[in-house]
C-alpha positions as CSV (number, residue, x, y, z in Angstrom):
1,M,104.7,82.1,156.3
2,I,103.0,81.4,153.0
3,S,104.5,82.4,149.7
4,E,103.2,85.5,147.7
5,E,102.1,83.2,145.0
6,L,99.9,81.1,147.4
7,A,98.6,84.3,149.0
8,A,97.6,85.6,145.6
9,A,95.8,82.4,144.7
10,I,93.9,82.4,148.0
11,S,92.9,86.0,147.5
12,R,91.6,85.2,143.9
13,A,89.6,82.3,145.1
14,A,88.2,84.1,148.1
15,S,87.2,87.1,146.0
16,A,85.6,84.9,143.4
17,A,83.6,83.0,146.0
18,L,82.4,86.2,147.7
19,L,81.4,87.6,144.3
20,R,79.4,84.5,143.5
21,I,77.7,84.6,147.0
22,G,76.7,88.2,146.4
23,K,75.3,87.4,143.0
24,I,73.3,84.5,144.4
25,Y,71.8,86.7,147.1
26,E,70.9,89.3,144.4
27,E,69.2,86.6,142.3
28,Q,67.1,85.6,145.3
29,G,66.1,89.3,145.8
30,W,68.0,89.4,149.1
31,L,69.7,92.8,148.5
32,H,70.5,93.4,152.1
33,H,72.4,90.1,152.3
34,A,74.3,90.8,149.1
35,L,75.9,93.9,150.6
36,T,78.2,92.0,152.9
37,P,80.1,89.8,150.4
38,Y,80.5,92.7,148.0
39,L,81.8,95.0,150.8
40,K,84.3,92.3,151.9
41,I,85.7,92.1,148.4
42,V,86.2,95.9,148.4
43,A,87.8,95.8,151.9
44,Y,89.9,92.7,151.9
45,Y,90.6,92.2,148.1
46,P,90.7,95.7,146.6
47,E,93.2,94.6,143.9
48,S,91.3,91.6,142.8
49,E,89.6,91.1,139.5
50,G,86.2,91.0,141.2
51,A,86.6,94.4,143.0
52,P,85.3,96.6,140.2
53,T,82.3,94.3,139.8
54,A,81.6,94.4,143.5
55,V,81.7,98.2,143.4
56,D,79.4,98.2,140.4
57,R,76.9,95.8,142.1
58,L,77.0,98.0,145.3
59,V,76.2,101.1,143.3
60,A,73.4,99.2,141.4
61,I,71.9,98.0,144.7
62,A,72.0,101.6,146.1
63,G,70.2,102.6,142.9
64,I,67.5,100.0,143.5
65,F,67.0,101.3,147.1
66,E,66.8,104.8,145.7
67,E,64.2,103.8,143.1
68,K,62.2,102.3,146.0
69,R,62.5,105.6,147.8
70,Q,64.5,103.9,150.6
71,F,66.9,106.8,150.8
72,H,68.3,105.7,154.2
73,M,69.4,102.4,152.7
74,T,70.8,104.2,149.7
75,M,73.0,106.4,151.9
76,S,73.9,103.4,154.1
77,V,75.2,101.5,151.1
78,Y,77.4,104.5,150.0
79,D,78.6,105.0,153.6
80,R,79.5,101.4,154.0
81,L,81.2,101.3,150.6
82,D,83.3,104.4,151.6
83,R,84.4,102.7,154.8
84,A,85.2,99.4,153.0
85,A,87.3,101.3,150.5
86,R,89.3,103.0,153.3
87,F,89.7,99.7,155.3
88,Q,93.3,99.0,156.5
89,R,95.2,96.8,158.8
90,W,96.7,98.2,162.0
91,D,98.8,96.1,164.5
92,G,97.5,92.9,163.1
93,H,93.9,93.7,163.6
94,Q,91.3,94.5,160.9
95,A,89.9,98.0,161.4
96,S,88.7,100.9,159.3
97,P,90.4,104.3,159.7
98,E,87.6,105.2,162.1
99,G,88.4,102.2,164.2
100,D,85.3,100.3,163.2
101,I,85.7,96.6,162.6
102,L,83.8,95.5,159.4
């Protein structure tokens, strides 16, 4: 078993790394790819410093899809964000309340 201090440090590092990955994908114009790291931050590290930024980036990406009139993608981003925000652990397995694995 790891200490709470170590677990917190790991969470901070993982969240920061995922945030950077998402930003790199965005800089390359790969918006679809940027969704996954941002969603993982919201799901796995909701209390992290990077979580509000990840949510902001997801909303911004949804806005870009909306501007491009890709409404199905806009709705998909919001749906996935909602599922990630409600993500929980049950019986040691990672699952959303609907039973979906992210």
